[in-house]
TIZA-663280 format. One record per residue (C-alpha): residue number from 1; residue in one letter; x, y, z. Coordinates in pm, 1 decimal, padded with zeros to 6 digits, always signed. Layout:
# TIZA-663280
i/aa/u/v/w
NUM/a/X/Y/Z;
...
//
This chain:
# TIZA-663280
i/aa/u/v/w
1/x/+00000.0/+00000.0/+00000.0;
2/x/+00140.0/+00342.4/-00091.5;
3/x/+00217.0/+00593.7/+00176.3;
4/x/-00105.8/+00743.6/+00304.6;
5/x/+00057.0/+01085.5/+00324.2;
6/x/+00213.7/+01127.7/-00018.4;
7/x/+00057.9/+01202.1/-00355.7;
8/x/+00189.7/+00949.6/-00605.5;
9/x/+00149.6/+00833.7/-00959.9;
10/x/-00085.1/+00532.5/-00939.9;
11/x/+00089.4/+00197.1/-00901.9;
12/x/-00029.5/-00134.6/-00766.7;
13/x/-00062.6/-00097.1/-00390.2;
14/x/+00022.3/-00342.4/-00117.6;
15/x/-00284.0/-00510.4/+00027.3;
16/x/-00415.7/-00317.9/+00329.6;
17/x/-00436.0/-00637.3/+00533.9;
18/x/-00190.3/-00911.0/+00614.6;
19/x/-00092.9/-01099.5/+00293.3;
20/x/-00198.8/-01457.1/+00236.5;
21/x/-00218.4/-01716.7/+00367.7;
22/x/-00241.1/-01609.8/+00731.5;
23/x/-00465.3/-01308.4/+00779.8;
24/x/-00392.5/-01174.8/+01128.3;
25/x/-00268.2/-01522.7/+01213.6;
26/x/-00145.0/-01453.3/+01565.2;
27/x/-00298.9/-01111.0/+01620.5;
28/x/-00606.9/-01233.7/+01798.3;
29/x/-00571.5/-01135.7/+02162.9;
30/x/-00480.0/-00825.4/+02355.7;
31/x/-00443.6/-00681.5/+02703.6;
32/x/-00630.8/-00352.5/+02670.5;
33/x/-00588.5/-00072.5/+02925.2;
34/x/-00818.4/+00230.9/+02942.1;
35/x/-00762.2/+00547.3/+03138.2;
36/x/-00969.7/+00558.4/+03454.2;
37/x/-01062.8/+00922.9/+03411.8;
38/x/-01331.6/+00991.3/+03151.0;
39/x/-01223.1/+01234.7/+02880.7;
40/x/-01573.0/+01382.3/+02879.8;
41/x/-01825.4/+01457.1/+03149.3;
42/x/-02070.5/+01173.3/+03209.9;
43/x/-02369.2/+01402.4/+03169.2;
44/x/-02306.5/+01468.1/+02798.3;
45/x/-02346.8/+01179.0/+02557.8;
46/x/-02084.2/+01179.3/+02283.3;
47/x/-02249.7/+01161.0/+01940.4;
48/x/-02177.1/+01169.2/+01568.6;
49/x/-02241.9/+01543.2/+01564.7;
50/x/-01935.2/+01587.9/+01786.0;
51/x/-01717.2/+01416.1/+01526.9;
52/x/-01870.9/+01628.4/+01250.5;
53/x/-01784.1/+01942.5/+01449.2;
54/x/-01423.7/+01825.1/+01489.5;
55/x/-01392.7/+01758.2/+01115.4;
56/x/-01538.4/+02097.2/+01026.9;
57/x/-01298.3/+02276.0/+01262.5;
58/x/-00997.4/+02089.5/+01121.0;
59/x/-01097.1/+02179.2/+00764.6;
60/x/-01062.9/+02550.0/+00845.2;
61/x/-00698.0/+02508.5/+00944.0;
62/x/-00381.0/+02376.3/+00780.8;
63/x/-00315.1/+02007.5/+00732.2;
64/x/-00046.9/+01852.1/+00950.3;
65/x/+00112.9/+01510.2/+00915.0;
66/x/+00092.2/+01311.3/+01237.9;
67/x/+00121.7/+00969.2/+01393.1;
68/x/+00438.4/+00851.0/+01215.2;
69/x/+00611.6/+00560.6/+01390.7;
70/x/+00989.7/+00502.6/+01416.5;
71/x/+01146.8/+00399.2/+01086.9;
72/x/+01271.4/+00059.8/+01206.3;
73/x/+00912.2/-00061.5/+01242.7;
74/x/+00833.8/+00019.4/+00879.3;
75/x/+01139.2/-00181.5/+00773.3;
76/x/+01019.5/-00499.1/+00945.1;
77/x/+00965.0/-00790.8/+00709.8;
78/x/+00625.2/-00953.1/+00701.2;
79/x/+00759.0/-01263.5/+00877.8;
80/x/+00895.7/-01059.8/+01170.5;
81/x/+00587.4/-00839.4/+01191.9;
82/x/+00367.0/-01148.3/+01202.1;
83/x/+00553.2/-01258.7/+01514.7;
84/x/+00445.4/-00948.7/+01706.9;
85/x/+00157.8/-01139.0/+01861.6;
86/x/-00110.0/-01018.4/+02095.3;
87/x/-00139.3/-01193.9/+02427.4;
88/x/-00447.4/-01419.4/+02459.2;
89/x/-00787.1/-01367.6/+02613.7;
90/x/-00763.7/-00994.9/+02677.6;
91/x/-00997.3/-00842.9/+02421.4;
92/x/-01192.2/-00531.2/+02508.9;
93/x/-01529.5/-00626.1/+02662.8;
94/x/-01435.0/-00993.6/+02692.9;
95/x/-01484.4/-00980.4/+03070.0;
96/x/-01862.6/-00957.1/+03042.7;
97/x/-01882.8/-01206.9/+02754.1;
98/x/-01988.9/-00941.0/+02507.5;
99/x/-02071.7/-01065.2/+02159.0;
100/x/-01847.3/-00790.9/+02020.1;
101/x/-01483.1/-00774.7/+02123.2;
102/x/-01213.5/-00538.0/+01998.1;
103/x/-00839.2/-00590.7/+01965.1;
104/x/-00600.3/-00308.4/+01865.6;
105/x/-00317.8/-00391.9/+01626.1;
106/x/+00051.5/-00304.1/+01655.7;
107/x/+00223.6/-00075.8/+01402.9;
108/x/+00493.8/-00222.4/+01179.7;
109/x/+00561.4/-00355.7/+00829.9;
110/x/+00329.1/-00156.1/+00596.1;
111/x/+00145.3/+00016.3/+00880.6;
112/x/+00365.5/+00309.3/+00977.2;
113/x/+00106.8/+00546.5/+01129.9;
114/x/-00081.0/+00536.0/+01457.3;
115/x/-00441.4/+00616.7/+01544.6;
116/x/-00610.4/+00727.1/+01866.2;
117/x/-00875.2/+00494.8/+02008.3;
118/x/-01155.8/+00590.5/+02245.9;
119/x/-01443.7/+00402.1/+02406.2;
120/x/-01783.5/+00566.2/+02450.8;
121/x/-02001.3/+00428.4/+02729.5;
122/x/-02262.6/+00553.5/+02974.1;
123/x/-02002.0/+00729.2/+03186.6;
124/x/-01843.7/+00923.0/+02901.8;
125/x/-01550.3/+00892.9/+02662.2;
126/x/-01236.9/+00703.6/+02765.0;
127/x/-00899.6/+00694.4/+02593.1;
128/x/-00758.8/+00351.0/+02515.4;
129/x/-00402.0/+00369.1/+02643.7;
130/x/-00126.2/+00193.6/+02450.9;
131/x/+00053.5/-00085.0/+02638.3;
132/x/+00354.9/-00247.2/+02473.3;
133/x/+00328.3/-00534.2/+02723.3;
134/x/+00007.0/-00639.6/+02551.7;
135/x/+00222.4/-00796.5/+02280.1;
136/x/+00484.2/-01066.9/+02258.4;
137/x/+00777.3/-01001.6/+02023.1;
138/x/+01010.7/-01215.5/+01810.1;
139/x/+01313.9/-01091.6/+02009.1;
140/x/+01400.1/-00903.9/+02326.5;
141/x/+01596.4/-00655.5/+02120.7;
142/x/+01287.9/-00556.3/+01921.9;
143/x/+01076.5/-00532.4/+02237.1;
144/x/+01327.1/-00295.9/+02400.9;
145/x/+01321.6/-00068.3/+02094.4;
146/x/+00942.5/-00027.0/+02101.3;
147/x/+00855.2/+00314.1/+02254.3;
148/x/+00628.5/+00301.6/+02558.6;
149/x/+00397.9/+00559.3/+02395.8;
150/x/+00400.5/+00411.2/+02043.9;
151/x/+00025.6/+00377.9/+01987.5;
152/x/-00183.3/+00138.7/+01779.8;
153/x/-00205.6/+00110.8/+01401.5;
154/x/-00569.8/+00003.8/+01394.2;
155/x/-00801.3/-00257.7/+01536.9;
156/x/-01010.6/-00562.2/+01460.2;
157/x/-01357.1/-00663.7/+01575.9;
158/x/-01463.5/-01020.8/+01650.7;
159/x/-01806.5/-01178.6/+01680.7;
160/x/-01936.6/-01533.9/+01737.7;
161/x/-02074.8/-01664.1/+01407.6;
162/x/-02199.5/-01972.6/+01588.4;
163/x/-02222.7/-02125.3/+01936.1;
164/x/-01905.3/-02174.3/+02137.4;
165/x/-01567.5/-02000.1/+02148.9;
166/x/-01441.6/-02187.6/+01844.6;
167/x/-01688.9/-01996.5/+01626.2;
168/x/-01573.0/-01649.5/+01733.5;
169/x/-01411.8/-01483.1/+01434.0;
170/x/-01237.7/-01156.1/+01355.5;
171/x/-01469.1/-01021.8/+01083.8;
172/x/-01388.4/-00650.3/+01044.1;
173/x/-01046.0/-00481.7/+01045.7;
174/x/-00963.4/-00109.9/+01027.1;
175/x/-00595.8/-00082.0/+00933.7;
176/x/-00402.8/+00158.6/+00709.3;
177/x/-00521.4/+00499.4/+00579.4;
178/x/-00903.8/+00473.7/+00554.2;
179/x/-00905.0/+00103.5/+00463.5;
180/x/-01125.6/-00154.2/+00628.3;
181/x/-01178.3/-00519.9/+00539.0;
182/x/-01475.3/-00734.9/+00623.0;
183/x/-01623.7/-01078.2/+00572.8;
184/x/-01927.1/-01286.5/+00656.9;
185/x/-01963.4/-01634.6/+00797.4;
186/x/-01738.3/-01893.9/+00629.8;
187/x/-01522.5/-01645.7/+00437.3;
188/x/-01161.4/-01522.7/+00448.5;
189/x/-01040.6/-01165.8/+00409.1;
190/x/-01004.0/-01040.4/+00054.6;
191/x/-01115.4/-00713.6/-00104.7;
192/x/-01123.4/-00393.2/+00100.7;
193/x/-01340.0/-00087.3/+00138.7;
194/x/-01212.0/+00266.0/+00197.7;
195/x/-01356.0/+00576.3/+00353.0;
196/x/-01273.2/+00799.0/+00056.7;
197/x/-01066.1/+00815.4/-00263.5;
198/x/-00903.1/+01138.0/-00384.2;
199/x/-00774.4/+01183.5/-00740.9;
200/x/-00726.0/+00812.1/-00801.7;
201/x/-00557.5/+00742.2/-01139.4;
202/x/-00499.0/+01111.0/-01218.4;
203/x/-00152.8/+01226.9/-01338.0;
204/x/-00130.7/+01462.3/-01039.9;
205/x/-00112.6/+01158.3/-00811.3;
206/x/-00354.0/+01003.0/-00564.8;
207/x/-00393.2/+01136.7/-00211.4;
208/x/-00453.4/+00905.2/+00084.9;
209/x/-00640.4/+01072.6/+00372.4;
210/x/-00624.6/+00882.4/+00701.0;
211/x/-00858.3/+00789.3/+00978.8;
212/x/-00674.9/+00937.1/+01278.6;
213/x/-00924.2/+00879.6/+01561.3;
214/x/-01193.8/+00621.9/+01635.3;
215/x/-01469.1/+00621.8/+01895.4;
216/x/-01599.4/+00273.1/+01976.8;
217/x/-01949.9/+00284.4/+02122.8;
218/x/-01971.8/+00005.8/+02377.8;
219/x/-02257.8/-00229.1/+02284.8;
220/x/-02479.0/-00413.2/+02529.3;
221/x/-02356.4/-00760.5/+02617.4;
222/x/-02611.8/-00933.4/+02392.0;
223/x/-02616.9/-00668.5/+02118.0;
224/x/-02612.8/-00788.6/+01757.5;
225/x/-02502.5/-00453.5/+01614.6;
226/x/-02215.8/-00220.0/+01700.0;
227/x/-02156.2/+00148.7/+01628.9;
228/x/-01832.3/+00340.7/+01589.0;
229/x/-01725.0/+00684.2/+01467.8;
230/x/-01408.6/+00788.8/+01283.4;
231/x/-01234.8/+01119.6/+01216.0;
232/x/-01056.2/+01153.4/+00882.9;
233/x/-00783.5/+01402.9/+00794.0;
234/x/-00613.6/+01469.5/+00461.0;
235/x/-00444.6/+01732.9/+00253.6;
236/x/-00757.7/+01826.9/+00057.5;
237/x/-01042.5/+01733.7/+00292.9;
238/x/-01150.4/+01619.9/+00636.8;
239/x/-01438.9/+01393.4/+00727.0;
240/x/-01658.5/+01243.2/+00996.1;
241/x/-01781.4/+00884.0/+00960.3;
242/x/-02039.4/+00674.4/+01139.6;
243/x/-02036.9/+00296.2/+01097.9;
244/x/-02322.4/+00076.0/+01221.6;
245/x/-02209.7/-00283.7/+01193.3;
246/x/-02427.9/-00594.2/+01156.2;
247/x/-02217.0/-00913.8/+01140.1;
248/x/-02359.5/-01233.1/+00993.0;
249/x/-02439.8/-01391.3/+00659.2;
250/x/-02398.6/-01145.5/+00503.5;
251/x/-02221.0/-00878.1/+00708.4;
252/x/-02361.6/-00528.4/+00656.7;
253/x/-02210.4/-00191.9/+00746.4;
254/x/-02424.4/+00122.0/+00727.3;
255/x/-02197.7/+00417.5/+00651.6;
256/x/-02267.3/+00787.1/+00698.2;
257/x/-01999.0/+01033.4/+00582.8;
258/x/-01985.4/+01411.3/+00619.2;
259/x/-01694.4/+01570.0/+00429.8;
260/x/-01538.4/+01918.0/+00431.8;
261/x/-01306.2/+02017.4/+00146.6;
262/x/-00991.2/+02224.8/+00201.8;
263/x/-00901.3/+02243.2/-00166.5;
264/x/-01058.6/+02172.7/-00502.7;
265/x/-01071.4/+01798.6/-00578.4;
266/x/-01073.8/+01689.8/-00941.6;
267/x/-01197.4/+01335.6/-00882.1;
268/x/-01366.8/+01250.8/-00554.2;
269/x/-01434.1/+00879.8/-00500.8;
270/x/-01735.8/+00793.4/-00284.8;
271/x/-01767.4/+00444.6/-00131.1;
272/x/-01438.7/+00322.5/-00282.6;
273/x/-01362.3/-00048.4/-00306.5;
274/x/-01015.4/-00196.5/-00356.0;
275/x/-00920.8/-00545.4/-00468.8;
276/x/-00664.9/-00768.3/-00636.5;
277/x/-00683.4/-00926.5/-00982.2;
278/x/-00370.7/-01101.5/-01108.3;
279/x/-00524.4/-01328.7/-01374.0;
280/x/-00843.2/-01520.9/-01444.6;
281/x/-01026.0/-01731.5/-01700.6;
282/x/-01037.9/-01434.8/-01939.5;
283/x/-00660.6/-01372.8/-01933.3;
284/x/-00345.2/-01576.2/-02001.5;
285/x/-00202.0/-01768.2/-01704.7;
286/x/+00161.9/-01676.3/-01627.2;
287/x/+00401.6/-01957.8/-01705.4;
288/x/+00549.9/-01943.4/-01354.1;
289/x/+00216.2/-01981.2/-01170.4;
290/x/+00039.6/-02315.9/-01140.3;
291/x/-00286.0/-02186.1/-00988.8;
292/x/-00585.9/-02181.9/-01222.9;
293/x/-00692.2/-01826.7/-01130.4;
294/x/-00563.2/-01569.2/-00882.2;
295/x/-00793.8/-01286.4/-00779.0;
296/x/-00995.6/-01152.2/-00486.5;
297/x/-01265.2/-01019.7/-00720.5;
298/x/-01362.2/-01131.0/-01070.4;
299/x/-01563.3/-00836.2/-01195.3;
300/x/-01748.1/-00510.1/-01142.1;
301/x/-02130.2/-00507.9/-01130.5;
302/x/-02318.0/-00179.3/-01173.7;
303/x/-02691.6/-00128.0/-01122.1;
304/x/-02732.7/+00216.2/-01273.6;
305/x/-03006.1/+00473.6/-01228.6;
306/x/-03200.5/+00351.1/-01533.7;
307/x/-03230.4/+00002.3/-01385.8;
308/x/-02977.0/-00165.9/-01616.6;
309/x/-02745.2/-00427.4/-01467.3;
310/x/-02396.2/-00416.3/-01621.7;
311/x/-02113.7/-00666.6/-01566.4;
312/x/-01750.3/-00588.7/-01645.2;
313/x/-01495.4/-00873.2/-01599.4;
314/x/-01167.8/-00745.1/-01454.1;
315/x/-00827.6/-00734.3/-01625.5;
316/x/-00466.9/-00693.6/-01516.5;
317/x/-00351.9/-00454.4/-01790.1;
318/x/-00006.6/-00378.6/-01924.9;
319/x/-00073.1/-00008.5/-01864.5;
320/x/-00299.3/+00175.6/-01622.5;
321/x/-00658.9/+00183.6/-01745.0;
322/x/-00949.4/+00397.1/-01619.0;
323/x/-01311.3/+00342.7/-01724.5;
324/x/-01622.7/+00550.0/-01654.2;
325/x/-01967.7/+00389.7/-01644.0;
326/x/-02261.5/+00630.3/-01651.4;
327/x/-02440.6/+00606.9/-01318.5;
328/x/-02668.1/+00897.9/-01237.6;
329/x/-02830.9/+00819.3/-00903.3;
330/x/-02686.2/+00465.3/-00896.4;
331/x/-02886.9/+00193.1/-00729.8;
332/x/-02574.2/-00004.8/-00645.5;
333/x/-02230.3/-00119.8/-00753.0;
334/x/-01969.1/-00361.3/-00628.6;
335/x/-01673.8/-00592.1/-00684.6;
336/x/-01791.3/-00953.8/-00689.8;
337/x/-01614.8/-01287.7/-00661.0;
338/x/-01868.0/-01487.2/-00865.0;
339/x/-01659.3/-01798.7/-00909.7;
340/x/-01678.3/-01983.2/-00575.6;
341/x/-01564.7/-02332.5/-00676.7;
342/x/-01234.2/-02441.3/-00525.9;
343/x/-01147.6/-02627.6/-00846.0;
344/x/-01131.1/-02295.1/-01033.0;
345/x/-00842.5/-02172.9/-00813.7;
346/x/-00677.8/-02481.3/-00657.2;
347/x/-00510.0/-02275.6/-00384.0;
348/x/-00556.2/-02440.1/-00045.8;
349/x/-00352.6/-02167.8/+00127.6;
350/x/-00519.8/-01861.9/-00024.7;
351/x/-00877.4/-01995.7/-00065.2;
352/x/-00974.5/-01742.7/-00330.2;
353/x/-01302.3/-01933.1/-00354.8;
354/x/-01391.8/-01803.1/-00006.6;
355/x/-01312.4/-01434.7/-00064.6;
356/x/-01612.5/-01204.2/-00005.3;
357/x/-01793.7/-00995.5/-00262.5;
358/x/-01856.0/-00626.6/-00176.5;
359/x/-02172.8/-00437.0/-00267.5;
360/x/-02255.6/-00067.8/-00219.3;
361/x/-02618.4/+00045.6/-00201.2;
362/x/-02675.0/+00424.5/-00171.1;
363/x/-02926.3/+00541.5/+00086.9;
364/x/-03040.1/+00833.1/-00130.6;
365/x/-02997.3/+00991.3/-00473.9;
366/x/-02635.9/+01091.8/-00533.8;
367/x/-02694.6/+01293.2/-00852.1;
368/x/-02501.8/+01297.0/-01178.5;
369/x/-02189.9/+01085.9/-01186.1;
370/x/-02007.2/+00772.7/-01292.3;
371/x/-01890.7/+00448.2/-01141.2;
372/x/-01517.2/+00459.4/-01202.9;
373/x/-01306.9/+00145.7/-01251.2;
374/x/-00927.9/+00169.7/-01227.5;
375/x/-00709.1/-00124.5/-01328.8;
376/x/-00338.6/-00099.2/-01240.4;
377/x/-00066.3/-00331.7/-01377.8;
378/x/+00060.6/-00577.8/-01117.1;
379/x/+00293.6/-00877.5/-01106.6;
380/x/+00210.0/-00990.6/-00751.7;
381/x/-00097.2/-01120.6/-00572.7;
382/x/+00017.3/-00917.0/-00269.3;
383/x/-00074.1/-00593.6/-00447.3;
384/x/-00411.4/-00425.4/-00465.3;
385/x/-00446.2/-00317.4/-00829.2;
386/x/-00822.6/-00265.7/-00869.3;
387/x/-01021.5/+00038.4/-00755.7;
388/x/-01393.3/+00105.4/-00801.5;
389/x/-01593.9/+00399.2/-00670.0;
390/x/-01867.0/+00646.7/-00757.7;
391/x/-01757.5/+00996.8/-00855.7;
392/x/-01957.3/+01311.4/-00934.3;
393/x/-01949.7/+01446.9/-01289.4;
394/x/-01775.5/+01770.0/-01188.7;
395/x/-01480.3/+01852.3/-00962.6;
396/x/-01565.2/+01938.9/-00603.0;
397/x/-01478.8/+02294.8/-00504.0;
398/x/-01296.7/+02427.2/-00200.9;
399/x/-01498.4/+02492.2/+00114.7;
400/x/-01776.7/+02243.8/+00036.2;
401/x/-01973.4/+02032.5/+00282.6;
402/x/-02083.9/+01698.5/+00138.4;
403/x/-02290.3/+01420.8/+00292.6;
404/x/-02330.5/+01063.4/+00170.4;
405/x/-02493.0/+00753.8/+00313.8;
406/x/-02480.9/+00394.5/+00192.7;
407/x/-02487.1/+00034.2/+00305.7;
408/x/-02182.7/-00179.4/+00235.8;
409/x/-02237.9/-00555.3/+00228.1;
410/x/-01971.3/-00827.9/+00254.7;
411/x/-02084.7/-01173.0/+00151.3;
412/x/-02162.5/-01422.1/-00123.3;
413/x/-02187.1/-01309.0/-00487.7;
414/x/-02567.8/-01302.0/-00475.8;
415/x/-02575.9/-01010.2/-00225.7;
416/x/-02687.2/-00753.5/-00491.6;
417/x/-03017.6/-00940.0/-00531.5;
418/x/-02996.8/-00921.4/-00910.6;
419/x/-03301.1/-01078.2/-01083.9;
420/x/-03131.7/-01108.0/-01423.6;
421/x/-02927.6/-01393.2/-01563.3;
422/x/-02561.8/-01322.0/-01491.7;
423/x/-02233.2/-01374.0/-01675.3;
424/x/-02081.4/-01668.9/-01493.3;
425/x/-01753.7/-01680.7/-01687.7;
426/x/-01567.9/-01518.2/-01974.8;
427/x/-01302.1/-01691.6/-02185.7;
428/x/-01104.2/-01538.4/-02471.9;
429/x/-00864.3/-01671.9/-02732.9;
430/x/-00745.3/-01588.3/-03082.0;
431/x/-00903.0/-01728.8/-03397.0;
432/x/-00632.9/-01933.7/-03566.4;
433/x/-00587.6/-02206.2/-03828.9;
434/x/-00635.1/-02458.3/-03550.9;
435/x/-01005.4/-02372.2/-03558.0;
436/x/-01069.7/-02283.9/-03922.4;
437/x/-00889.9/-02294.3/-04256.9;
438/x/-00908.9/-01921.2/-04327.5;
439/x/-00926.4/-01740.2/-03993.3;
440/x/-01012.4/-01370.1/-04003.7;
441/x/-00699.6/-01168.7/-03936.0;
442/x/-00673.3/-01016.6/-03588.4;
443/x/-00998.8/-01172.0/-03464.8;
444/x/-01074.9/-01299.6/-03115.1;
445/x/-01305.8/-01583.3/-03011.9;
446/x/-01499.5/-01506.7/-02693.6;
447/x/-01722.0/-01736.3/-02485.8;
448/x/-01955.3/-01582.7/-02229.9;
449/x/-02156.3/-01826.4/-02018.5;
450/x/-02478.2/-01693.9/-01862.2;
451/x/-02669.8/-01855.1/-01575.4;
452/x/-02941.7/-01798.7/-01315.1;
453/x/-03206.4/-01532.6/-01286.8;
454/x/-03452.5/-01525.3/-01577.1;
455/x/-03266.4/-01813.0/-01744.5;
456/x/-03380.2/-02056.4/-01476.8;
457/x/-03652.9/-02289.2/-01590.7;
458/x/-03609.6/-02215.1/-01959.8;
459/x/-03634.6/-02517.0/-02188.2;
460/x/-03300.2/-02614.3/-02347.8;
461/x/-03483.4/-02563.6/-02677.6;
462/x/-03594.9/-02210.5/-02594.3;
463/x/-03536.2/-01949.1/-02862.2;
464/x/-03260.6/-01754.7/-02682.8;
465/x/-03077.6/-01495.8/-02889.4;
466/x/-02769.0/-01285.2/-02832.7;
467/x/-02754.2/-00911.1/-02885.9;
468/x/-02391.0/-00813.2/-02948.4;
469/x/-02244.0/-00477.8/-03049.0;
470/x/-01890.9/-00344.5/-03099.5;
471/x/-01763.4/+00008.6/-03041.4;
472/x/-01438.9/+00191.5/-03113.8;
473/x/-01446.0/+00083.7/-03478.7;
474/x/-01458.7/-00286.0/-03395.9;
475/x/-01663.9/-00543.0/-03585.5;
476/x/-01867.0/-00843.4/-03471.2;
477/x/-01801.4/-01111.1/-03735.7;
478/x/-02038.9/-01374.0/-03597.5;
479/x/-02219.2/-01480.0/-03281.8;
480/x/-02461.3/-01750.5/-03173.9;
481/x/-02614.7/-01895.2/-02855.1;
482/x/-02626.7/-02257.6/-02741.7;
483/x/-02738.7/-02436.2/-02425.4;
484/x/-02463.0/-02623.9/-02235.7;
485/x/-02627.9/-02924.1/-02060.8;
486/x/-02336.6/-03017.0/-01826.5;
487/x/-02332.6/-02663.5/-01683.8;
488/x/-02705.0/-02581.1/-01714.1;
489/x/-02591.3/-02253.0/-01867.2;
490/x/-02631.5/-02064.8/-02192.2;
491/x/-02317.8/-01987.3/-02392.1;
492/x/-02279.3/-01685.9/-02616.0;
493/x/-02005.2/-01744.4/-02875.7;
494/x/-01861.0/-01429.3/-03033.0;
495/x/-01602.2/-01376.7/-03303.8;
496/x/-01495.0/-01013.3/-03325.6;
497/x/-01196.4/-00797.5/-03410.3;
498/x/-01088.6/-00445.8/-03315.7;
499/x/-01099.7/-00157.6/-03563.0;
500/x/-00719.3/-00159.5/-03590.9;
501/x/-00428.3/-00354.7/-03437.9;
502/x/-00351.4/-00063.3/-03204.7;
503/x/-00712.6/-00017.1/-03090.2;
504/x/-00896.4/-00177.2/-02798.7;
505/x/-01178.1/-00420.2/-02874.4;
506/x/-01493.7/-00291.9/-02703.8;
507/x/-01798.3/-00517.1/-02684.4;
508/x/-02142.0/-00522.2/-02521.6;
509/x/-02377.3/-00819.2/-02516.8;
510/x/-02684.9/-00967.5/-02351.2;
511/x/-02935.4/-01249.8/-02408.5;
512/x/-03304.1/-01215.4/-02484.3;
513/x/-03603.3/-01418.4/-02597.5;
514/x/-03845.1/-01229.0/-02815.0;
515/x/-03864.1/-00878.8/-02666.5;
516/x/-03779.7/-00994.7/-02313.8;
517/x/-03427.6/-00924.0/-02183.9;
518/x/-03299.5/-01226.2/-01993.3;
519/x/-02957.3/-01121.1/-01866.6;
520/x/-02744.6/-00835.4/-01747.3;
521/x/-02531.0/-00652.4/-02001.8;
522/x/-02183.2/-00798.8/-02039.0;
523/x/-01940.1/-00513.6/-02112.1;
524/x/-01579.9/-00573.6/-02208.6;
525/x/-01278.9/-00381.7/-02327.4;
526/x/-00972.4/-00574.2/-02440.3;
527/x/-00660.8/-00354.3/-02476.9;
528/x/-00440.2/-00414.4/-02783.7;
529/x/-00144.9/-00519.9/-02563.4;
530/x/-00343.2/-00781.2/-02373.0;
531/x/-00100.6/-01074.7/-02392.6;
532/x/-00360.0/-01314.9/-02534.1;
533/x/-00231.1/-01301.5/-02891.3;
534/x/+00127.1/-01348.4/-02771.9;
535/x/+00026.9/-01645.8/-02555.5;
536/x/-00155.4/-01804.4/-02850.9;
537/x/+00144.5/-01808.0/-03081.4;
//
């Protein structure tokens, strides 16, 4: 992950959580110490409006960098950082057997900034005091170097997804800039959400505001929802956030954000999602990697304001690519991991088949804008190289107050509730003499398999047709639809070629019967330097 303080030219970022295979392997327990004196009088209940007031006040002053940890911690390797383990059975609120328990996380490795933690209860607001003795370390030498007032890098929240201690699971982690990762029952950490995105993919470089303070509202012992607030600070804006968290199958997080801009922002990203896509069924497999596919998310789904459902399979491009999908008053968007069969990944350590999908559903009308997809070249599965967010049509001016609300859902790929048939897989190859005597020059053969939704219950002999179009000067040479009995799916075969060798091939397609649309719209853009033609030679 890039520095959360420096504007940079976009590159693939390190994952905001611990890399595979062990996500927070030993960081599961903590001795937590709170100051005995409340930081606020008991008679006044701390509320979200207090955080909003703090953000507004900060926006009127200069931006200051803060919370940097000693340099030796940032130089720790992953293996040494992983050995900074929290001591067992000392989670916050574990004494009264609360369903929710919280464990702060030590700085180190990629996480070189600290945050301030507070607890809000009936008696007021309490600071959570850092205690280096809450951790065990890989060596005495490292322990002695840790400052007594270091602070925490973030925290994780656990919840029992079943009866008994064995079913308690860390399901939500706030760690690094404004990143947070979540999952539902039976899943492992994968794609991330962020509080905000600023100028992502622009030549001027992306900014990374940070959550600098959190207020954890203590839930009742048997509560099934938890609330917390966060204060965000950055060069161009400040913000106040409220998160209401509902763990389960799926896990839902209701987000309320109030933002104050210090400077003009060219591209503001609301409800940003971040993921990893190294390769999949629609791309060549690297010769040095045996796994069938490697990705946390397989595609972007957009439910735009007109009611259309649009699916865009992800790519790992040779050069940075940014795409804008029209989404005035979007009804939802998200990064989905649709392929959930282990056989399609074959990675027992990573379990990409158990990575969660993420779905954003706005609480109100957001106005004119686009869902933006950014694909960044990457050669490692430890890098986040996919960004998706909603952005307004126009830049946001200085001195603005903005408010957005949405529900973020972590769970299985059906969390959007889409009624249409969906694109289950996309496969692409070149048309060569292996397939036909006189292959059209520069053409690609594409298979798109559709399943579910309105396709369910159709007779294999139903008159299903494909509607395929090409843009950017491209040409659809042929296409047809056939039912695939072993898969119980409908396959759309397409042969198409770009307008020129140096142009991208842009296609859109869906299935229908008569005048009735059966599926979402499959949208694809294949860059000219995609590697498929080279791999096919």
